[in-house]
C-alpha positions as CSV (number, residue, x, y, z in Angstrom):
1,M,-36.5,-38.1,32.7
2,D,-38.9,-35.1,32.0
3,L,-36.0,-32.7,32.7
4,I,-33.9,-34.3,29.9
5,V,-36.9,-34.2,27.6
6,D,-37.5,-30.5,28.3
7,V,-33.8,-29.6,27.8
8,I,-33.7,-31.4,24.4
9,E,-37.0,-29.7,23.3
10,W,-35.6,-26.3,24.3
11,F,-32.5,-26.8,22.3
12,A,-34.5,-28.1,19.4
13,Q,-37.0,-25.3,19.3
14,D,-35.7,-22.1,21.1
15,G,-32.0,-22.8,21.4
16,G,-31.6,-23.7,17.7
17,S,-32.8,-20.3,16.6
18,T,-30.9,-18.5,19.3
19,G,-27.7,-20.4,18.4
20,A,-28.2,-19.8,14.7
21,T,-28.5,-16.1,15.4
22,L,-25.6,-15.8,17.8
23,V,-23.0,-18.1,16.3
24,P,-22.3,-15.9,13.2
25,Y,-21.9,-12.8,15.5
26,A,-19.5,-14.8,17.7
27,L,-17.4,-15.9,14.7
28,L,-17.4,-12.3,13.4
29,G,-16.2,-11.0,16.7
30,L,-13.5,-13.6,17.0
31,T,-12.3,-12.8,13.4
32,A,-12.3,-9.0,14.2
33,L,-10.2,-9.6,17.3
34,F,-7.7,-11.7,15.4
35,V,-7.4,-9.0,12.7
36,L,-7.0,-6.3,15.4
37,W,-4.3,-8.5,17.1
38,M,-2.4,-8.8,13.8
39,V,-2.6,-5.1,13.0
40,V,-1.5,-4.1,16.5
41,G,1.4,-6.6,16.3
42,Y,2.5,-5.3,12.9
43,L,2.4,-1.7,14.1
44,R,4.3,-2.5,17.2
45,V,7.0,-4.3,15.3
46,S,7.2,-1.5,12.7
47,Q,7.7,1.1,15.5
48,V,10.5,-0.9,17.2
49,A,12.4,-1.6,14.0
50,I,15.8,0.0,13.6
51,E,16.8,1.7,10.4
52,Q,20.4,1.3,9.7
53,D,22.8,3.0,7.2
54,G,25.3,0.8,5.5
55,P,25.7,-2.9,5.0
56,G,24.3,-5.4,7.5
57,P,23.3,-5.1,11.1
58,R,25.5,-3.3,13.7
59,P,25.8,-4.9,17.1
60,V,24.8,-3.1,20.2
61,A,27.5,-2.3,22.7
62,L,27.3,-2.3,26.5
63,L,28.1,1.2,27.8
64,A,29.1,0.2,31.4
65,A,29.1,-2.7,33.6
66,P,25.8,-3.0,35.6
67,A,27.4,-2.1,38.9
68,E,29.0,0.9,37.3
69,A,25.8,1.9,35.5
70,E,24.0,2.2,38.9
71,A,26.8,4.4,40.4
72,A,27.4,6.5,37.3
73,D,25.0,8.5,35.2
74,L,24.7,6.9,31.7
75,A,24.4,10.3,30.0
76,T,28.0,11.2,31.1
77,T,29.4,7.8,29.9
78,A,27.5,7.6,26.6
79,P,29.2,9.2,23.6
80,R,27.5,12.3,22.3
81,G,25.0,11.7,19.5
82,I,24.8,7.9,20.0
83,P,21.5,6.5,21.2
84,Y,21.6,4.5,24.4
85,C,19.0,2.7,26.6
86,P,18.9,4.3,30.0
87,V,17.4,1.1,31.5
88,D,20.0,-1.6,30.6
89,G,22.9,0.6,29.3
90,L,23.0,-0.7,25.7
91,Q,24.3,1.6,23.0
92,Y,22.5,1.6,19.6
93,P,23.3,2.6,16.0
94,P,22.2,6.1,14.8
95,G,18.5,6.2,13.9
96,A,17.4,3.6,16.6
97,R,14.5,4.8,18.7
98,F,13.6,1.9,21.0
99,C,15.6,-0.7,22.9
100,I,15.2,-4.2,21.5
101,Q,15.7,-5.7,25.0
102,D,13.0,-4.0,27.0
103,E,11.4,-1.7,24.4
104,A,12.3,1.4,26.4
105,E,12.6,4.7,24.6
106,L,16.2,5.5,23.7
107,L,18.0,8.6,24.8
108,L,21.1,10.4,23.5
109,A,23.4,13.2,24.5
110,C,23.2,16.2,22.1
111,A,26.3,16.2,19.9
112,N,26.6,20.0,20.4
113,C,25.8,20.8,24.0
114,G,25.5,17.4,25.7
115,T,21.9,17.8,26.9
116,T,20.1,14.4,27.3
117,I,17.2,14.2,24.7
118,R,15.0,11.5,23.3
119,A,16.5,9.6,20.3
120,A,13.2,10.2,18.5
121,A,13.5,14.0,18.9
122,E,14.1,15.9,15.8
123,S,16.3,18.5,17.5
124,C,17.8,19.4,20.8
125,F,15.4,21.6,22.9
126,R,18.4,23.5,24.4
127,C,20.5,24.5,21.4
128,G,18.4,23.5,18.4
129,T,20.9,21.1,16.8
130,R,19.2,18.5,14.6
131,A,19.5,15.3,16.5
132,T,19.3,12.9,13.5
133,T,21.9,14.9,11.5
134,A,24.2,15.2,14.5
135,S,24.1,11.5,15.4
136,V,24.7,10.4,11.8
137,S,27.5,12.8,11.1
138,E,29.3,12.0,14.3
139,A,29.0,8.2,13.8
140,H,30.9,8.4,10.4
């Protein structure tokens, strides 16, 4: 019985002041984590978004069947200047940078020389052709 009385007295005297000091910090920390989570989520979604030219969304197209994709190099089967995902073989509209299935970075074959480059690259490292201009002009 004395133990119960001692615990109650500790909470009433020492624990109350400790709790009153720590609870606002805990709430502030949880609020900061929530805001950080929201900001990171917004930035992640804004980086994955696909900018499209023209009316409405364009569907993605499968480049090759999965069995063929393992045997063949996707860079040779993908049309030049069109972004594609090297992981799952999906083809994306010009301007896309990330795969919506697995968030992998998209690649494309240079419209001029055929070198495989990142879809986010401004130009081909081999011939200097602007990647964004080449992909948009070839798509139209």
